[in-house]
C-alpha positions, 0 to 999 in steps of 0.5 A, a space after each residue: 500500500 502506498 504511504 501517505 503524508 497529507 499536509 493541509 498547510 498551503 495551496 500547491 503551487 501551479 503555473 503562474 498567470 502567464 502559464 495558465 490559459 488566460 487566452 484559451 480559445 473560446 469554444 462556441 456552442 457545437 453546431 449541428 442538429 439539436 441533440 435528442 433528449 435520449 440516446 435510445 434504450 441501452 441494452 444491459 451490459 453483461 460480462 462473459 468470463 473465460 478462465 483456465 487454471 494450470 500448474 499454479 498459473 491463471 489465464 483469463 479473458 472476458 467479453 464486455 457487451 457494453 463496449 464489445 471489447 475483449 479484455 485479457 489478463 496475461 498469465 499470472 501466478 495464483 494460490 491453490 485457493 485461487 484468491 486472484 481469480 476471486 478478486 477478478 470475479 468480485 471486480 468484474 461480476 461476470 454473467 457467465 464463467 466459461 472453463 474447460 470440462 477437464 479441470 483439477 480438484 482446486 478449480 472444481 472445488 472453487 467453481 462448486 463454491 461459486 455455484 452454491 453462493 446463494 448471496 450472489 442471487 440473482 447475479 450468481 454467474 452461470 458456470 459453463 463447461 466446454 470440451 477441453 478440445 475447444 481450448 487447444 493452443 493451436 485451434 485457439 490461435 487459429 480462432 484469434 487470427 481468423 477473426 473478423 475485426 472491424 478495427 483491422 483494415 481490410 487492406 491488410 494482408 494475412 501476414 500484416 494482420 498477424 503482426 498487428 494482432 501480435 503487437 496487441 496480444 502476448 501470444 507467449 502467454 499460452 494459458 491466456 491464448 487458450 482462454 481467448 480461444 475458448 471465449 471466442 468459441 463460446 461467443 460464436 456458439 451463444 451468439 452474444 448480442 446477435 441472437 436474432 441476426 442472420 447466421 452470417 453476422 458475427 459477434 461484434 468485437 471492437 478491440 482487445 484490451 489488457 486487464 491487469 491487477 498489479 500495483 493495486 490495493 486489495 480491499 474486500 467488499 465488506 470494507 467498501 460497505 463499512 467505510 461507506 465508499 459505496 452505498 446502494 439504496 432503493 430508488 424513491 421513484 415508484 416507476 424505478 423500484 424494479 429497475 434497480 438501486 441508486 447511490 446513497 450517501 457514500 464517498 463515491 456519491 459525493 465525489 461523483 460529479 462526472 458529466 459523461 457516463 463513461 467518466 462515472 464508470 471510470 471513477 467507480 473503477 478507480 474506487 474498486 481498483 485503487 492503484 499503488 503506482 505513485 507515478 499514476 497517482 501523482 499524474 492524477 493529482 497534477 491535473 486536480 492541482 492545476 484545476 484548483 488554481 483560481 485562474 483555471 476555474 473558467 477553463 475547468 467549467 468550459 471543459 466540463 460543459 464539453 464533456 457533457 456531449 461525450 456519449 456512448 461511442 462503443 454502443 454506436 460503433 457496435 450498431 454500425 458493425 451490425 448495420 443497426 445504426 439509428 438516426 440519433 446515433 449519427 447525431 450523437 456521434 457528430 456531437 461527440 466528435 465535435 466536442 472532442 475537437 473542442 477538448 483538443 483545442 482547449 488542451 493545446 493551450 494548457 501546459 504540456 508538462 501535464 501528461 493528460 493535456 499532452 495526450 489529448 492534444 496529440 492523440 485527438 488527431 485529424 481523424 476526428 475532424 475528418 469524421 465530423 466533416 464527413 458526417 456534417 457534409 453527408 447526413 441530412 439530419 432534418 430529413 432523417 428525423 422527418 422520415 425516420 431513416 438515414 437521408 443524405 444532403 443535396 449535391 452528394 450524389 447526382 443520381 439520388 438528387 435527380 430521383 428525388 427531383 422526380 419524386 417531388 414532381 410526381 403529384 402534379 404529373 400524376 394529376 395530369 395522368 389521372 385526368 387523361 385516364 378519367 376521359 377513357 373511363 365509364 361515365 358513371 365513374 365520377 373521379 379517379 386518381 393515380 397513386 404511387 405505392 412503394 414496392 408496388 408501383 403506380 396504380 389507378 384508384 377509383 371509388 367503388 360504385 353502388 352497383 359493384 357488389 360481387 368481385 366479378 363487378 370489379 372487372 373493367 375492360 382495359 384495366 387489371 384489378 389489383 385490390 380493394 381498400 377503403 371502398 376504393 378499387 385499385 387497377 393497373 392501366 397501360 399508362 401506370 405500367 408505362 410509368 412503372 417502366 419509365 420511372 421505376 420504384 423511385 422511393 425504394 431506389 432512393 432508399 437503397 442508394 442512401 443506404 449504400 452511402 450510409 454503409 460507406 460512411 459507416 466503413 469510414 467511421 469504423 476504420 477510425 474506431 481506434 481514435 474514437 475509443 481513445 477519445 472516450 478513454 482520455 475524455 473519461 479520465 479528464 471528466 473524473 479528474 475535473 469532478 474530483 477537483 470540483 469536490 476538492 474545491 467545495 469541500 476544502 480537500 488538500 493534496 496528499 504527499 506520497 513518500 516511499 520512505 515513510 512506510 506509514 501514514 501521517 494525517 494532520 487534521 483529517 476529516 471524515 468526508 461524510 460525517 462532516 456533511 451530516 454533523 453540525 460541527 465536526 472536530 478534525 483529528 490527526 493520525 500518525 502510524 510509522 516507524 518511530 510512532 508505533 504501528 498498533 494503536 488501541 483507541 478506547 473511549 466512552 460510547 458515542 465519543 467518535 472512535 469509529 468515525 476516527 477509524 473511518 477517516 484514517 484509511 481503508 482496511 485490507 486483507 492479508 496484512 503485511 508490513 505495508 498493510 493498514 488494518 482497522 478493527 472496530 468493535 472486535 468481539 461485539 455480539 459474543 461472550 465478553 471473555 471470549 471477545 476480549 481473549 480473541 482481541 488480545 490474541 490478535 494484537 499480540 500476534 501482530 506485535 510478535 511480527 516485530 518490524 513486519 507488523 502491519 499498521 493497526 488501529 483498534 477501537 474497543 470498549 474492552 477496557 480490561 485489555 489494559 486493566 488486566 495487562 493482557 498486552 505484552 509486559 516486561 522491560 520493553 513496555 513503559 507506562 507514562 501517566 499524564 493526568 495524575 489527578 484522574 488516576 483510578 481509585 479503589 480496586 482498579 488501582 491494583 491493575 496499574 502497579 507501574 504507574 508513576 507521576 506525570 503532567 496534567 493535560 486536561 480534566 477527566 482524561 488519563 493518558 497512557 502510552 506504551 512504547 518499545 525500547 529502541 535497543 531490543 526487540 522481543 522475538 515471540 510472545 510468552 515463555 518462548 520469547 527471546 531478546 535480540 539486539 536488533 533496532 526496534 521501532 515503537 510498535 504499540 501505543 494507547 490512545 483515547 477519545 478526550 472527554 471531560 466530566 462536568 458534574 453528572 454530565 459528560 462532555 465529548 471533545 471528539 479529539 484523540 489523545 494519548 491514554 486509556 479510558 477508565 469507563 465506557 460511560 454507557 449510562 450517560 449514552 443511554 441517558 442521551 438516547 432518552 431511556 427512562 431513568 428508572 431503567 438506567 438506574 437498574 442497569 447501573 445496579 446490575 453492572 455494580 453487582 457483576 463487577 463485585 461478583 455478587 448475585 443479581 436479585 430481581 427487583 422487589 417491586 416488580 416481583 410484587 406486581 407480578 404476584 398480584 397479577 398472578 393472584 388476580 388471574 387465579 381468582 378470575 379462574 375460580 369465579 368462572 367455575 360452574 359448580 353445578 356443571 356435572 362435567 366439572 372435575 375439581 381434582 383436575 382443576 386443582 392439579 392443572 390450574 391452582 397448584 401450578 399458579 401457586 408456585 408463582 404466587 408464594 
């Protein structure tokens, strides 16, 4: 885990006014058609995972339907318990897991547990076994190299295609290649996303991306929930109750100010996959720091507006690949590309020393301008919306223009033809018209006469009867046949030619899909960093400093980002954990004094604790027997202390005050107690638990401070009788802290401030009083607590006993009064044995 040193002192220095973009280009509103209110209903995203496990290595590949991209992870070592695979499953949450039917017992056992996880319903993945022959190395390579990929130009030769794919996919990772082959087999068999298409339409694959888990901080799902990094709530709208959940009060919720959907997805990805790469972290912070400068606020707002027009490009490319493009897709793509050009021009005026600005300025190439120019010059957005299909602007294709001119002039021309046809018809026919029906052609339409009852009555000499519709008879005449031969099916011809142009335009766009994908990647990254900069500006966050030499955490005046939004006043606290200041912190204090909030504002807990891990322990042993919980807590802390220099950084919040009072933590010459408030030392029976206490200085009323430190000369190897001493230098490993309070008569004042020491009591009665419990109940609680502490028996309250006795007596009397002594079926012996005698034991 990367070490952190947060300093809230000064505002980071950034470029001066001369370097900041005081003269950045003004980007006007994007020209073009009005953007549709909705992009269209989007299909729910699904992930299909293929995994192979062999000889301690894992090969993984998965297909994401949201962007039609295959992600692969190079062969990685994994433990027999397959912890790495579990991390991948937790992160991507696949809809199905595909693997070979031939597996060893470790994978079989893992998949069996996965299939039986009831808590994953309704998203429990489907386990699919394919024959092992489908995962053969050579056949997998063949599938990869023979695939139809839209991002590979058709002009490439077979050799060039192999070289191109080899530059993306590491073919030396054999397990991964086999997993990719099995995944392609599964996609082709299930026809994911193209189930209803013709069989010659293949599953769209718009790219290959590398998926890695290196340099990441491991955080389990329970930690995300406890620390409120994510929090899902039911949607308040009755129309969306069945559609899913919404984000509640969480860290992700208050930081998510992203303007585009893909920025929000990237922010969630950063939260679920936090990195340890200091270079990556500092590059992100450089961008945030730049936009925090007051002179760059206008630029940040302008970039954020442009990012609002960056839409779901992968979905559009997928539809293009399947020839399912909608009119709205062309509008959205045009707006996205034009906005990307605005981002490029703006970033070219920003300091190129910041990598993100440099990447956007360079990688948003002229291909974007070419795409925008093509769409703007070809697509007739107004005509397309009117006809609900793709139409082209004038002067694109002369043949289409001529046919459209003919089609526009047809009404007046057909009126003249109808006048001539009427002259040749029976005088009983009052009127006629010549109409054009696509796919059928030109027809003569006449009203149905009263005498035309039977089908035989529809026959007219010189005319071919076609059909009856809405009391009108439709015929083919010599003139309409001549019109069909002369003009043809104009409407369909125009439609076919415009569809051909649309296909050519789609090919031009798909050939430049790589730059569009890169636009989405960089734009979403910029969107996230702008959102974080906005939150940092509003909430007063400061830039953390990362130091590889610190090997710990140092936080000055840290604040809980969620609690400070909910509380009327919030008291910041500092936290430090490292070499010279201890690695295990035991925090005690009264109930409701802020121990849990202090832990949550420190950092995130991790599994598999090492010397580079941070472990947060709160309410350890809660809900179990007090003695068992105390013993387990002491054993866990002693285990960590026994690790010496490899001890993780641990913060423990507990109400088990006996942990210190009973000296359950390591004792001996390496432990030293320092008393800082002698006026508040425990009296009576509690004093015998502190034989080593000396004198100190008073730092406040009502708080005893106690610190425990290890000698810098010697280190305990092990705990207990088998421990031994060594002359290795040892940093301070263990210290005690408490939440500072002050007793004001019968009242207890919380300062919500951490200080050195240990609490003397939990003050549960005070917390109960604040919660509004009855005084009589609180007094009884104190009485029972004192009896338990002194080892005396607990007797029921006499008043309660008398009340219960009176109730039982009244019940018995009522039973006697209800007796009917004249009832021949009454048996007094049974009544006495079953009713009176059992009740007497509760009365006497």
